[in-house]
Backbone of each chain as nested JSON, in Angstrom:
{
  "chains": [
    {"id": "A", "residues": [
      {"number": 1, "name": "MET", "atoms": {"N": [52.056, 51.952, 97.928], "CA": [52.429, 50.57, 97.721], "C": [51.259, 49.522, 98.111]}},
      {"number": 2, "name": "THR", "atoms": {"N": [50.751, 48.828, 97.781], "CA": [50.06, 47.583, 97.642], "C": [50.272, 46.464, 98.481]}},
      {"number": 3, "name": "PHE", "atoms": {"N": [49.71, 46.162, 99.457], "CA": [49.99, 44.869, 100.321], "C": [48.998, 43.777, 99.97]}},
      {"number": 4, "name": "ASP", "atoms": {"N": [49.576, 42.415, 100.259], "CA": [48.516, 41.571, 100.596], "C": [48.802, 41.338, 102.096]}},
      {"number": 5, "name": "ALA", "atoms": {"N": [47.682, 41.229, 102.718], "CA": [47.244, 41.262, 103.973], "C": [46.753, 40.31, 104.202]}},
      {"number": 6, "name": "VAL", "atoms": {"N": [46.722, 38.807, 105.2], "CA": [46.048, 38.278, 106.187], "C": [45.878, 38.586, 107.445]}},
      {"number": 7, "name": "VAL", "atoms": {"N": [44.788, 38.14, 107.991], "CA": [44.696, 38.615, 109.386], "C": [44.262, 36.86, 109.773]}},
      {"number": 8, "name": "HIS", "atoms": {"N": [44.865, 36.505, 110.548], "CA": [44.493, 35.421, 111.22], "C": [43.412, 35.339, 112.739]}},
      {"number": 9, "name": "VAL", "atoms": {"N": [42.718, 35.201, 112.945], "CA": [41.955, 35.1, 114.071], "C": [41.452, 33.893, 114.493]}},
      {"number": 10, "name": "SER", "atoms": {"N": [41.805, 33.82, 116.131], "CA": [42.139, 32.539, 116.693], "C": [41.269, 32.441, 117.89]}},
      {"number": 11, "name": "LEU", "atoms": {"N": [40.374, 31.841, 118.166], "CA": [40.143, 31.688, 120.074], "C": [41.317, 32.113, 121.136]}},
      {"number": 12, "name": "ARG", "atoms": {"N": [40.636, 32.658, 121.941], "CA": [41.813, 32.436, 122.515], "C": [41.686, 31.656, 123.656]}},
      {"number": 13, "name": "PRO", "atoms": {"N": [43.328, 30.82, 124.069], "CA": [42.891, 29.655, 124.857], "C": [42.279, 29.984, 125.778]}},
      {"number": 14, "name": "GLY", "atoms": {"N": [41.262, 28.444, 126.162], "CA": [40.457, 28.634, 127.283], "C": [38.976, 28.76, 126.659]}},
      {"number": 15, "name": "ILE", "atoms": {"N": [38.525, 29.746, 125.814], "CA": [37.581, 29.814, 124.99], "C": [36.773, 28.614, 124.583]}},
      {"number": 16, "name": "ALA", "atoms": {"N": [35.61, 28.327, 124.809], "CA": [34.953, 26.646, 123.978], "C": [35.042, 26.861, 122.628]}},
      {"number": 17, "name": "ASP", "atoms": {"N": [35.435, 26.097, 121.821], "CA": [35.887, 26.241, 120.615], "C": [34.84, 25.085, 120.136]}},
      {"number": 18, "name": "PRO", "atoms": {"N": [33.25, 24.919, 119.821], "CA": [32.943, 23.931, 119.572], "C": [32.629, 23.207, 117.975]}},
      {"number": 19, "name": "GLN", "atoms": {"N": [33.233, 24.317, 117.222], "CA": [32.996, 23.909, 115.795], "C": [34.624, 22.853, 115.967]}},
      {"number": 20, "name": "GLY", "atoms": {"N": [35.396, 23.148, 116.522], "CA": [36.455, 22.391, 117.008], "C": [36.758, 21.336, 117.28]}},
      {"number": 21, "name": "ALA", "atoms": {"N": [35.994, 21.135, 118.48], "CA": [35.476, 19.99, 119.008], "C": [34.772, 18.972, 118.567]}},
      {"number": 22, "name": "THR", "atoms": {"N": [34.158, 19.309, 117.688], "CA": [33.105, 18.672, 116.921], "C": [33.645, 18.261, 115.891]}},
      {"number": 23, "name": "ILE", "atoms": {"N": [34.778, 18.576, 115.239], "CA": [35.444, 17.869, 114.342], "C": [36.591, 17.182, 114.817]}},
      {"number": 24, "name": "GLU", "atoms": {"N": [36.841, 17.708, 115.888], "CA": [38.029, 16.071, 116.691], "C": [37.027, 15.25, 117.034]}},
      {"number": 25, "name": "ARG", "atoms": {"N": [36.072, 15.263, 117.379], "CA": [35.063, 14.021, 118.081], "C": [35.021, 13.11, 116.308]}},
      {"number": 26, "name": "ALA", "atoms": {"N": [34.597, 13.635, 115.479], "CA": [34.469, 13.047, 114.171], "C": [35.603, 12.324, 113.409]}},
      {"number": 27, "name": "LEU", "atoms": {"N": [36.367, 12.676, 114.261], "CA": [37.549, 12.306, 113.251], "C": [37.971, 10.478, 112.799]}},
      {"number": 28, "name": "PRO", "atoms": {"N": [37.669, 10.246, 114.796], "CA": [37.888, 8.524, 114.539], "C": [37.178, 8.103, 113.898]}},
      {"number": 29, "name": "ALA", "atoms": {"N": [35.634, 8.598, 113.738], "CA": [34.746, 7.381, 112.985], "C": [35.006, 7.413, 111.562]}},
      {"number": 30, "name": "LEU", "atoms": {"N": [36.013, 8.345, 111.465], "CA": [36.524, 8.589, 109.914], "C": [37.675, 7.692, 109.541]}},
      {"number": 31, "name": "GLY", "atoms": {"N": [38.699, 7.461, 110.269], "CA": [39.797, 6.408, 110.31], "C": [40.311, 7.323, 110.53]}},
      {"number": 32, "name": "PHE", "atoms": {"N": [40.87, 8.542, 111.083], "CA": [41.913, 9.805, 111.006], "C": [42.015, 9.348, 112.441]}},
      {"number": 33, "name": "GLU", "atoms": {"N": [43.527, 8.859, 112.84], "CA": [43.93, 8.844, 113.89], "C": [45.04, 9.51, 114.12]}},
      {"number": 34, "name": "GLY", "atoms": {"N": [45.321, 9.836, 115.802], "CA": [46.739, 10.87, 115.679], "C": [46.382, 12.47, 115.611]}},
      {"number": 35, "name": "VAL", "atoms": {"N": [45.348, 12.859, 115.208], "CA": [44.761, 14.156, 115.07], "C": [44.265, 14.587, 116.668]}},
      {"number": 36, "name": "SER", "atoms": {"N": [45.269, 16.045, 117.135], "CA": [44.343, 16.555, 118.321], "C": [44.364, 18.022, 118.339]}},
      {"number": 37, "name": "GLY", "atoms": {"N": [44.058, 18.902, 119.387], "CA": [44.077, 19.941, 119.625], "C": [43.664, 20.896, 118.357]}},
      {"number": 38, "name": "VAL", "atoms": {"N": [42.149, 20.378, 117.578], "CA": [41.727, 20.932, 116.748], "C": [41.142, 22.257, 117.13]}},
      {"number": 39, "name": "GLY", "atoms": {"N": [41.43, 23.04, 116.768], "CA": [41.098, 24.512, 116.971], "C": [40.231, 25.326, 114.988]}},
      {"number": 40, "name": "VAL", "atoms": {"N": [38.988, 25.722, 115.277], "CA": [38.671, 26.447, 113.973], "C": [38.712, 28.151, 114.147]}},
      {"number": 41, "name": "GLY", "atoms": {"N": [39.489, 28.84, 113.583], "CA": [39.678, 30.052, 113.383], "C": [39.378, 30.649, 111.725]}},
      {"number": 42, "name": "LYS", "atoms": {"N": [39.483, 32.062, 112.115], "CA": [39.16, 32.772, 110.952], "C": [40.402, 33.148, 110.281]}},
      {"number": 43, "name": "ALA", "atoms": {"N": [40.131, 33.137, 108.38], "CA": [41.328, 33.656, 107.907], "C": [40.92, 35.164, 106.594]}},
      {"number": 44, "name": "ILE", "atoms": {"N": [41.164, 36.016, 107.322], "CA": [40.546, 37.575, 106.441], "C": [41.463, 37.918, 105.581]}},
      {"number": 45, "name": "SER", "atoms": {"N": [41.396, 37.775, 104.869], "CA": [42.395, 38.037, 103.209], "C": [41.99, 39.486, 102.596]}},
      {"number": 46, "name": "PHE", "atoms": {"N": [42.681, 40.391, 102.324], "CA": [42.442, 41.548, 101.71], "C": [43.824, 42.319, 101.111]}},
      {"number": 47, "name": "ARG", "atoms": {"N": [43.566, 42.997, 100.287], "CA": [44.55, 43.703, 100.135], "C": [44.546, 45.771, 100.466]}},
      {"number": 48, "name": "VAL", "atoms": {"N": [46.137, 46.103, 100.974], "CA": [45.481, 47.55, 101.707], "C": [47.18, 48.359, 100.405]}},
      {"number": 49, "name": "GLU", "atoms": {"N": [46.268, 49.634, 100.343], "CA": [47.387, 50.697, 99.655], "C": [47.903, 51.183, 100.778]}},
      {"number": 50, "name": "ALA", "atoms": {"N": [48.867, 51.395, 100.749], "CA": [49.736, 52.391, 101.832], "C": [50.521, 52.966, 101.042]}},
      {"number": 51, "name": "ALA", "atoms": {"N": [50.772, 53.905, 101.94], "CA": [52.575, 54.534, 101.694], "C": [53.603, 54.129, 101.89]}},
      {"number": 52, "name": "ASP", "atoms": {"N": [53.905, 53.257, 102.712], "CA": [54.73, 51.979, 103.179], "C": [54.599, 50.537, 104.224]}},
      {"number": 53, "name": "GLU", "atoms": {"N": [55.641, 49.847, 104.23], "CA": [55.268, 48.571, 104.796], "C": [54.386, 49.226, 106.248]}},
      {"number": 54, "name": "ALA", "atoms": {"N": [54.965, 50.166, 106.96], "CA": [54.646, 50.167, 108.563], "C": [53.403, 51.038, 108.724]}},
      {"number": 55, "name": "ALA", "atoms": {"N": [53.006, 51.928, 107.464], "CA": [51.511, 52.365, 107.305], "C": [50.475, 51.43, 107.551]}},
      {"number": 56, "name": "ALA", "atoms": {"N": [51.178, 50.658, 106.07], "CA": [50.192, 49.366, 106.156], "C": [49.593, 48.514, 107.155]}},
      {"number": 57, "name": "ARG", "atoms": {"N": [51.101, 47.803, 108.145], "CA": [50.915, 47.475, 108.949], "C": [50.497, 47.983, 110.251]}},
      {"number": 58, "name": "SER", "atoms": {"N": [50.148, 49.307, 110.577], "CA": [49.366, 49.972, 111.269], "C": [48.035, 50.073, 110.922]}},
      {"number": 59, "name": "LEU", "atoms": {"N": [47.717, 50.226, 109.738], "CA": [46.268, 50.292, 109.385], "C": [45.648, 49.304, 109.686]}},
      {"number": 60, "name": "VAL", "atoms": {"N": [46.083, 47.986, 109.252], "CA": [45.758, 46.927, 109.473], "C": [45.331, 46.42, 111.07]}},
      {"number": 61, "name": "GLU", "atoms": {"N": [46.246, 46.925, 111.8], "CA": [46.411, 46.85, 113.099], "C": [45.464, 47.506, 113.892]}},
      {"number": 62, "name": "ASP", "atoms": {"N": [44.79, 48.193, 113.674], "CA": [43.916, 49.585, 113.721], "C": [42.399, 48.707, 113.797]}},
      {"number": 63, "name": "LEU", "atoms": {"N": [42.697, 48.541, 112.007], "CA": [41.49, 47.683, 111.986], "C": [41.018, 46.134, 112.701]}},
      {"number": 64, "name": "CYS", "atoms": {"N": [41.912, 45.191, 112.966], "CA": [42.17, 44.272, 113.997], "C": [41.495, 44.808, 115.019]}},
      {"number": 65, "name": "HIS", "atoms": {"N": [41.97, 45.493, 115.407], "CA": [41.256, 45.686, 117.028], "C": [40.118, 46.517, 116.971]}},
      {"number": 66, "name": "ARG", "atoms": {"N": [39.907, 47.175, 116.083], "CA": [38.225, 48.324, 116.052], "C": [37.356, 47.12, 115.476]}},
      {"number": 67, "name": "PHE", "atoms": {"N": [37.579, 46.686, 114.781], "CA": [36.523, 45.795, 114.122], "C": [36.44, 44.172, 113.591]}},
      {"number": 68, "name": "LEU", "atoms": {"N": [37.672, 43.246, 113.291], "CA": [37.622, 41.966, 112.825], "C": [37.888, 41.319, 114.096]}},
      {"number": 69, "name": "THR", "atoms": {"N": [38.558, 41.59, 115.34], "CA": [38.006, 40.63, 116.177], "C": [37.351, 41.517, 117.654]}},
      {"number": 70, "name": "ASN", "atoms": {"N": [37.135, 40.248, 118.448], "CA": [36.68, 40.603, 119.027], "C": [38.197, 40.058, 120.22]}},
      {"number": 71, "name": "PRO", "atoms": {"N": [38.543, 41.06, 120.547], "CA": [39.647, 40.729, 121.768], "C": [39.895, 39.946, 123.178]}},
      {"number": 72, "name": "VAL", "atoms": {"N": [38.413, 40.567, 123.532], "CA": [38.078, 39.581, 124.755], "C": [38.007, 37.976, 124.648]}},
      {"number": 73, "name": "ILE", "atoms": {"N": [37.472, 37.785, 123.715], "CA": [37.565, 36.235, 123.559], "C": [38.499, 35.463, 122.122]}},
      {"number": 74, "name": "GLU", "atoms": {"N": [39.142, 36.646, 121.173], "CA": [40.177, 35.879, 120.021], "C": [41.495, 36.829, 120.073]}},
      {"number": 75, "name": "ASP", "atoms": {"N": [41.845, 35.863, 119.651], "CA": [43.567, 36.29, 118.955], "C": [43.461, 36.873, 117.871]}},
      {"number": 76, "name": "SER", "atoms": {"N": [44.465, 37.381, 117.663], "CA": [44.673, 37.517, 116.257], "C": [46.592, 37.893, 115.431]}},
      {"number": 77, "name": "SER", "atoms": {"N": [46.582, 37.641, 114.494], "CA": [48.297, 37.646, 113.844], "C": [48.008, 37.987, 112.193]}},
      {"number": 78, "name": "ILE", "atoms": {"N": [49.163, 38.65, 112.453], "CA": [48.78, 39.703, 110.803], "C": [49.955, 38.874, 109.968]}},
      {"number": 79, "name": "THR", "atoms": {"N": [49.543, 39.236, 108.925], "CA": [50.931, 38.456, 107.902], "C": [50.709, 39.238, 107.02]}},
      {"number": 80, "name": "LEU", "atoms": {"N": [52.235, 40.233, 106.308], "CA": [51.994, 41.179, 105.517], "C": [52.73, 40.994, 104.403]}},
      {"number": 81, "name": "GLN", "atoms": {"N": [52.634, 41.308, 103.275], "CA": [53.723, 41.194, 102.032], "C": [53.375, 42.172, 101.1]}},
      {"number": 82, "name": "PRO", "atoms": {"N": [54.075, 42.533, 100.557], "CA": [53.965, 43.254, 99.347], "C": [53.48, 42.521, 98.254]}},
      {"number": 83, "name": "ALA", "atoms": {"N": [52.546, 43.209, 97.784], "CA": [51.812, 42.593, 96.323], "C": [52.454, 42.464, 95.315]}},
      {"number": 84, "name": "ASP", "atoms": {"N": [52.625, 41.655, 94.88], "CA": [53.214, 41.378, 93.591], "C": [52.551, 41.761, 92.525]}},
      {"number": 85, "name": "VAL", "atoms": {"N": [51.804, 43.098, 92.337], "CA": [51.28, 43.411, 91.118], "C": [51.66, 44.399, 90.442]}},
      {"number": 86, "name": "PRO", "atoms": {"N": [52.088, 44.298, 89.534], "CA": [52.774, 46.329, 89.094], "C": [51.258, 47.416, 89.541]}},
      {"number": 87, "name": "VAL", "atoms": {"N": [52.149, 47.874, 90.122], "CA": [51.609, 49.706, 90.313], "C": [51.276, 50.363, 88.61]}},
      {"number": 88, "name": "ALA", "atoms": {"N": [49.5, 50.5, 88.492], "CA": [49.371, 51.14, 86.782], "C": [50.286, 52.528, 87.17]}}
    ]},
    {"id": "B", "residues": [
      {"number": 1, "name": "MET", "atoms": {"N": [56.476, 11.493, 115.784], "CA": [56.838, 12.812, 115.427], "C": [55.48, 13.875, 115.251]}},
      {"number": 2, "name": "THR", "atoms": {"N": [55.934, 15.007, 116.032], "CA": [54.065, 15.613, 116.814], "C": [54.527, 16.789, 115.314]}},
      {"number": 3, "name": "PHE", "atoms": {"N": [53.293, 17.475, 114.559], "CA": [53.25, 18.412, 113.849], "C": [52.531, 18.888, 114.275]}},
      {"number": 4, "name": "ASP", "atoms": {"N": [52.926, 20.278, 114.355], "CA": [51.533, 21.688, 113.917], "C": [51.229, 21.306, 112.556]}},
      {"number": 5, "name": "ALA", "atoms": {"N": [49.632, 21.376, 112.792], "CA": [49.336, 21.586, 110.795], "C": [48.075, 23.036, 110.866]}},
      {"number": 6, "name": "VAL", "atoms": {"N": [48.332, 23.679, 109.556], "CA": [47.308, 24.996, 109.785], "C": [46.808, 24.18, 108.207]}},
      {"number": 7, "name": "VAL", "atoms": {"N": [45.176, 24.045, 108.226], "CA": [44.623, 24.296, 106.728], "C": [44.091, 25.464, 106.654]}},
      {"number": 8, "name": "HIS", "atoms": {"N": [44.416, 26.27, 105.964], "CA": [43.839, 27.258, 105.29], "C": [42.646, 27.174, 103.822]}},
      {"number": 9, "name": "VAL", "atoms": {"N": [40.997, 27.264, 104.712], "CA": [40.097, 27.077, 103.484], "C": [39.811, 28.544, 103.354]}},
      {"number": 10, "name": "SER", "atoms": {"N": [39.916, 28.863, 101.867], "CA": [39.476, 30.066, 101.055], "C": [38.031, 29.766, 100.336]}},
      {"number": 11, "name": "LEU", "atoms": {"N": [37.34, 30.257, 100.157], "CA": [36.553, 30.468, 98.656], "C": [37.228, 30.142, 97.319]}},
      {"number": 12, "name": "ARG", "atoms": {"N": [36.897, 29.614, 96.338], "CA": [37.38, 29.738, 95.525], "C": [36.969, 30.858, 94.164]}},
      {"number": 13, "name": "PRO", "atoms": {"N": [37.937, 31.398, 93.493], "CA": [37.46, 32.699, 93.014], "C": [36.126, 32.307, 92.042]}},
      {"number": 14, "name": "GLY", "atoms": {"N": [35.404, 33.663, 92.211], "CA": [34.08, 33.788, 91.473], "C": [32.777, 33.07, 92.316]}},
      {"number": 15, "name": "ILE", "atoms": {"N": [33.39, 32.221, 93.601], "CA": [32.339, 32.296, 94.21], "C": [31.891, 33.682, 95.107]}},
      {"number": 16, "name": "ALA", "atoms": {"N": [30.908, 33.655, 95.486], "CA": [30.326, 34.779, 96.252], "C": [30.845, 34.625, 97.541]}},
      {"number": 17, "name": "ASP", "atoms": {"N": [31.049, 35.837, 98.579], "CA": [31.449, 35.786, 99.646], "C": [31.155, 36.678, 100.216]}},
      {"number": 18, "name": "PRO", "atoms": {"N": [29.864, 36.608, 101.031], "CA": [28.825, 37.958, 101.646], "C": [29.601, 37.953, 102.952]}},
      {"number": 19, "name": "GLN", "atoms": {"N": [30.434, 37.319, 103.175], "CA": [30.75, 37.912, 104.33], "C": [32.02, 39.1, 104.615]}},
      {"number": 20, "name": "GLY", "atoms": {"N": [32.676, 37.96, 103.206], "CA": [33.717, 39.17, 102.636], "C": [33.473, 40.792, 102.37]}},
      {"number": 21, "name": "ALA", "atoms": {"N": [32.306, 40.354, 101.513], "CA": [31.778, 42.035, 100.84], "C": [30.923, 42.574, 101.654]}},
      {"number": 22, "name": "THR", "atoms": {"N": [30.724, 42.36, 103.157], "CA": [30.101, 43.322, 104.337], "C": [30.855, 43.844, 104.555]}},
      {"number": 23, "name": "ILE", "atoms": {"N": [32.08, 43.31, 105.156], "CA": [33.518, 43.722, 105.862], "C": [33.908, 45.014, 104.621]}},
      {"number": 24, "name": "GLU", "atoms": {"N": [33.771, 44.679, 103.402], "CA": [34.418, 45.462, 102.709], "C": [33.454, 46.913, 102.9]}},
      {"number": 25, "name": "ARG", "atoms": {"N": [32.333, 46.669, 102.268], "CA": [31.283, 47.505, 102.396], "C": [31.081, 48.467, 103.635]}},
      {"number": 26, "name": "ALA", "atoms": {"N": [31.815, 47.674, 104.542], "CA": [31.389, 48.78, 106.065], "C": [32.915, 49.425, 106.241]}},
      {"number": 27, "name": "LEU", "atoms": {"N": [33.782, 49.026, 105.727], "CA": [35.309, 50.022, 106.201], "C": [34.739, 51.332, 105.663]}},
      {"number": 28, "name": "PRO", "atoms": {"N": [35.035, 51.944, 104.835], "CA": [34.785, 53.783, 104.688], "C": [33.809, 53.938, 105.938]}},
      {"number": 29, "name": "ALA", "atoms": {"N": [33.029, 53.297, 105.969], "CA": [31.91, 54.034, 107.109], "C": [33.032, 54.182, 108.671]}},
      {"number": 30, "name": "LEU", "atoms": {"N": [33.764, 53.623, 108.614], "CA": [34.634, 53.061, 109.714], "C": [35.449, 54.301, 109.758]}},
      {"number": 31, "name": "GLY", "atoms": {"N": [36.003, 54.791, 108.375], "CA": [37.177, 55.841, 108.738], "C": [38.072, 54.846, 107.544]}},
      {"number": 32, "name": "PHE", "atoms": {"N": [38.171, 53.59, 107.306], "CA": [39.388, 53.156, 106.715], "C": [39.43, 52.862, 105.447]}},
      {"number": 33, "name": "GLU", "atoms": {"N": [40.319, 52.867, 104.885], "CA": [40.221, 53.724, 103.042], "C": [41.395, 52.751, 102.324]}},
      {"number": 34, "name": "GLY", "atoms": {"N": [41.614, 52.638, 101.352], "CA": [42.418, 51.355, 100.591], "C": [42.384, 49.831, 100.929]}},
      {"number": 35, "name": "VAL", "atoms": {"N": [41.824, 49.85, 101.382], "CA": [41.166, 48.046, 101.758], "C": [40.051, 47.813, 100.583]}},
      {"number": 36, "name": "SER", "atoms": {"N": [40.742, 46.854, 99.975], "CA": [40.112, 46.27, 98.832], "C": [40.266, 44.906, 98.91]}},
      {"number": 37, "name": "GLY", "atoms": {"N": [39.251, 43.727, 97.984], "CA": [39.489, 42.893, 98.192], "C": [39.431, 41.599, 99.377]}},
      {"number": 38, "name": "VAL", "atoms": {"N": [38.49, 42.071, 100.354], "CA": [38.527, 41.46, 101.426], "C": [37.554, 39.888, 100.903]}},
      {"number": 39, "name": "GLY", "atoms": {"N": [38.109, 39.067, 101.484], "CA": [38.013, 37.368, 101.552], "C": [37.999, 36.962, 102.979]}},
      {"number": 40, "name": "VAL", "atoms": {"N": [36.565, 36.027, 103.041], "CA": [37.131, 35.489, 104.749], "C": [36.638, 33.825, 104.193]}},
      {"number": 41, "name": "GLY", "atoms": {"N": [37.84, 33.594, 105.271], "CA": [37.913, 31.926, 104.77], "C": [38.06, 31.708, 106.545]}},
      {"number": 42, "name": "LYS", "atoms": {"N": [38.897, 30.465, 105.974], "CA": [38.801, 29.805, 107.875], "C": [40.284, 29.121, 107.588]}},
      {"number": 43, "name": "ALA", "atoms": {"N": [40.768, 28.804, 109.219], "CA": [42.136, 28.61, 109.502], "C": [41.422, 27.317, 110.167]}},
      {"number": 44, "name": "ILE", "atoms": {"N": [41.673, 26.19, 110.235], "CA": [42.022, 24.788, 111.138], "C": [42.879, 24.459, 111.48]}},
      {"number": 45, "name": "SER", "atoms": {"N": [43.176, 24.664, 112.898], "CA": [44.654, 24.356, 113.053], "C": [44.549, 23.052, 113.861]}},
      {"number": 46, "name": "PHE", "atoms": {"N": [45.655, 22.407, 113.905], "CA": [45.818, 21.159, 114.778], "C": [47.175, 20.437, 114.743]}},
      {"number": 47, "name": "ARG", "atoms": {"N": [47.479, 19.818, 115.926], "CA": [48.302, 18.796, 116.226], "C": [48.173, 17.273, 115.086]}},
      {"number": 48, "name": "VAL", "atoms": {"N": [49.251, 16.724, 114.905], "CA": [49.042, 15.906, 114.349], "C": [49.685, 14.531, 114.24]}},
      {"number": 49, "name": "GLU", "atoms": {"N": [50.141, 12.908, 115.062], "CA": [51.597, 12.607, 115.286], "C": [51.427, 11.872, 114.553]}},
      {"number": 50, "name": "ALA", "atoms": {"N": [52.575, 11.399, 113.618], "CA": [52.768, 11.04, 112.456], "C": [54.214, 10.072, 112.275]}},
      {"number": 51, "name": "ALA", "atoms": {"N": [55.059, 9.059, 111.582], "CA": [56.133, 9.02, 111.543], "C": [56.912, 9.981, 111.002]}},
      {"number": 52, "name": "ASP", "atoms": {"N": [57.012, 10.572, 109.795], "CA": [57.259, 11.991, 109.381], "C": [56.62, 12.445, 108.638]}},
      {"number": 53, "name": "GLU", "atoms": {"N": [57.692, 13.627, 108.507], "CA": [56.533, 14.887, 107.698], "C": [55.67, 14.522, 106.492]}},
      {"number": 54, "name": "ALA", "atoms": {"N": [56.303, 13.645, 105.678], "CA": [55.425, 13.124, 104.419], "C": [54.395, 12.112, 104.827]}},
      {"number": 55, "name": "ALA", "atoms": {"N": [54.184, 11.381, 105.906], "CA": [53.302, 11.16, 106.262], "C": [52.275, 11.949, 107.022]}},
      {"number": 56, "name": "ALA", "atoms": {"N": [52.464, 13.114, 107.472], "CA": [51.446, 13.745, 108.324], "C": [51.359, 14.433, 107.08]}},
      {"number": 57, "name": "ARG", "atoms": {"N": [51.673, 15.114, 106.324], "CA": [51.395, 15.712, 105.089], "C": [50.351, 14.909, 104.15]}},
      {"number": 58, "name": "SER", "atoms": {"N": [50.31, 13.554, 104.345], "CA": [49.207, 12.268, 103.663], "C": [48.223, 12.628, 104.032]}},
      {"number": 59, "name": "LEU", "atoms": {"N": [48.334, 12.638, 105.468], "CA": [47.28, 12.341, 106.258], "C": [46.315, 13.878, 106.6]}},
      {"number": 60, "name": "VAL", "atoms": {"N": [46.937, 15.172, 106.087], "CA": [46.362, 16.741, 106.177], "C": [45.519, 16.341, 104.743]}},
      {"number": 61, "name": "GLU", "atoms": {"N": [46.042, 15.98, 103.9], "CA": [45.557, 16.141, 102.556], "C": [44.365, 15.145, 102.561]}},
      {"number": 62, "name": "ASP", "atoms": {"N": [44.519, 14.202, 103.18], "CA": [43.325, 13.614, 103.025], "C": [42.302, 13.72, 103.495]}},
      {"number": 63, "name": "LEU", "atoms": {"N": [42.966, 14.311, 104.764], "CA": [41.475, 15.011, 105.853], "C": [40.924, 16.614, 105.087]}},
      {"number": 64, "name": "CYS", "atoms": {"N": [41.546, 16.927, 104.736], "CA": [41.692, 17.757, 103.959], "C": [40.316, 17.529, 102.922]}},
      {"number": 65, "name": "HIS", "atoms": {"N": [40.657, 16.907, 101.846], "CA": [39.542, 16.568, 100.937], "C": [38.841, 15.472, 101.362]}},
      {"number": 66, "name": "ARG", "atoms": {"N": [38.9, 14.881, 101.98], "CA": [37.733, 14.154, 102.37], "C": [36.454, 14.791, 103.662]}},
      {"number": 67, "name": "PHE", "atoms": {"N": [36.983, 15.584, 104.23], "CA": [36.151, 16.365, 105.938], "C": [36.75, 17.551, 105.718]}},
      {"number": 68, "name": "LEU", "atoms": {"N": [37.334, 18.284, 105.353], "CA": [37.304, 19.671, 106.022], "C": [37.325, 20.549, 104.791]}},
      {"number": 69, "name": "THR", "atoms": {"N": [37.049, 20.497, 103.668], "CA": [36.983, 21.291, 102.772], "C": [35.872, 20.773, 101.602]}},
      {"number": 70, "name": "ASN", "atoms": {"N": [34.805, 21.687, 101.053], "CA": [34.433, 21.193, 99.704], "C": [34.795, 21.835, 98.895]}},
      {"number": 71, "name": "PRO", "atoms": {"N": [35.67, 20.281, 97.855], "CA": [36.338, 21.104, 97.186], "C": [35.53, 21.809, 95.718]}},
      {"number": 72, "name": "VAL", "atoms": {"N": [34.33, 21.557, 95.315], "CA": [33.267, 22.689, 94.63], "C": [33.121, 23.923, 94.737]}},
      {"number": 73, "name": "ILE", "atoms": {"N": [33.873, 24.514, 95.675], "CA": [33.794, 25.934, 96.318], "C": [35.194, 26.394, 96.764]}},
      {"number": 74, "name": "GLU", "atoms": {"N": [35.683, 25.31, 97.529], "CA": [36.657, 25.979, 98.346], "C": [37.995, 25.258, 98.116]}},
      {"number": 75, "name": "ASP", "atoms": {"N": [39.144, 26.2, 97.561], "CA": [40.681, 25.802, 98.348], "C": [40.968, 25.911, 99.262]}},
      {"number": 76, "name": "SER", "atoms": {"N": [42.319, 24.714, 99.406], "CA": [42.651, 24.378, 100.72], "C": [44.216, 24.726, 100.323]}},
      {"number": 77, "name": "SER", "atoms": {"N": [45.112, 25.084, 101.521], "CA": [46.853, 25.094, 101.433], "C": [46.665, 24.671, 102.792]}},
      {"number": 78, "name": "ILE", "atoms": {"N": [47.577, 24.37, 102.834], "CA": [48.622, 23.453, 104.195], "C": [49.654, 23.892, 104.57]}},
      {"number": 79, "name": "THR", "atoms": {"N": [49.874, 24.098, 106.165], "CA": [50.887, 24.452, 106.308], "C": [51.403, 23.498, 108.041]}},
      {"number": 80, "name": "LEU", "atoms": {"N": [52.475, 23.131, 107.46], "CA": [52.85, 21.701, 108.471], "C": [54.463, 22.14, 109.094]}},
      {"number": 81, "name": "GLN", "atoms": {"N": [54.347, 22.281, 110.322], "CA": [56.218, 22.198, 110.9], "C": [56.259, 21.431, 111.962]}},
      {"number": 82, "name": "PRO", "atoms": {"N": [57.167, 20.84, 112.208], "CA": [57.419, 20.179, 113.477], "C": [57.347, 20.781, 114.673]}},
      {"number": 83, "name": "ALA", "atoms": {"N": [56.398, 19.956, 115.628], "CA": [55.811, 21.087, 116.884], "C": [57.12, 20.74, 118.372]}},
      {"number": 84, "name": "ASP", "atoms": {"N": [57.36, 22.373, 118.071], "CA": [58.769, 22.343, 119.099], "C": [58.409, 21.82, 120.637]}},
      {"number": 85, "name": "VAL", "atoms": {"N": [57.398, 20.725, 120.838], "CA": [57.211, 20.264, 122.071], "C": [58.053, 18.863, 122.439]}},
      {"number": 86, "name": "PRO", "atoms": {"N": [58.501, 18.621, 123.509], "CA": [59.732, 17.804, 123.761], "C": [58.75, 16.854, 124.139]}},
      {"number": 87, "name": "VAL", "atoms": {"N": [58.947, 15.365, 123.113], "CA": [58.052, 13.984, 123.039], "C": [58.315, 13.263, 124.168]}},
      {"number": 88, "name": "ALA", "atoms": {"N": [57.446, 13.028, 125.051], "CA": [57.248, 11.98, 126.592], "C": [58.103, 11.353, 126.215]}}
    ]}
  ]
}
């Protein structure tokens, strides 16, 4: 089965986020009010081929921990759904 | 009302994604099989103060088009939900 996976990587609370802080500082000058707590993270999307959803999730979690994120400073969350593409 | 907003920014189809391509090339060497179509985008999260959901969505869309994305090469999608924080 094929699954569409998205891994959201965000900085852990307390880790400096200069990119988010810069966006937040720029907003009032552009006329945007009422926006706070800006954080910039990554969204890594890909397609996974696996026997079932549990296998796909396990592969994506392993990938997250070993390669895509730095667990010292980053949190990650995984979204997985069956790809709506007919299997040939 | 306060809303939690997440703006997902991804490269448009056909735009080169060297970061995603690099991840995809590295995976077999790490023992990960069955992963394809890797794309790396941004996830910008923040909190919006607005009268209602329509006002909040309109503000976030405006912010997207004027500031957060480059519509020539990037697509964006907006996720908005009421923040579960009691208003003081």
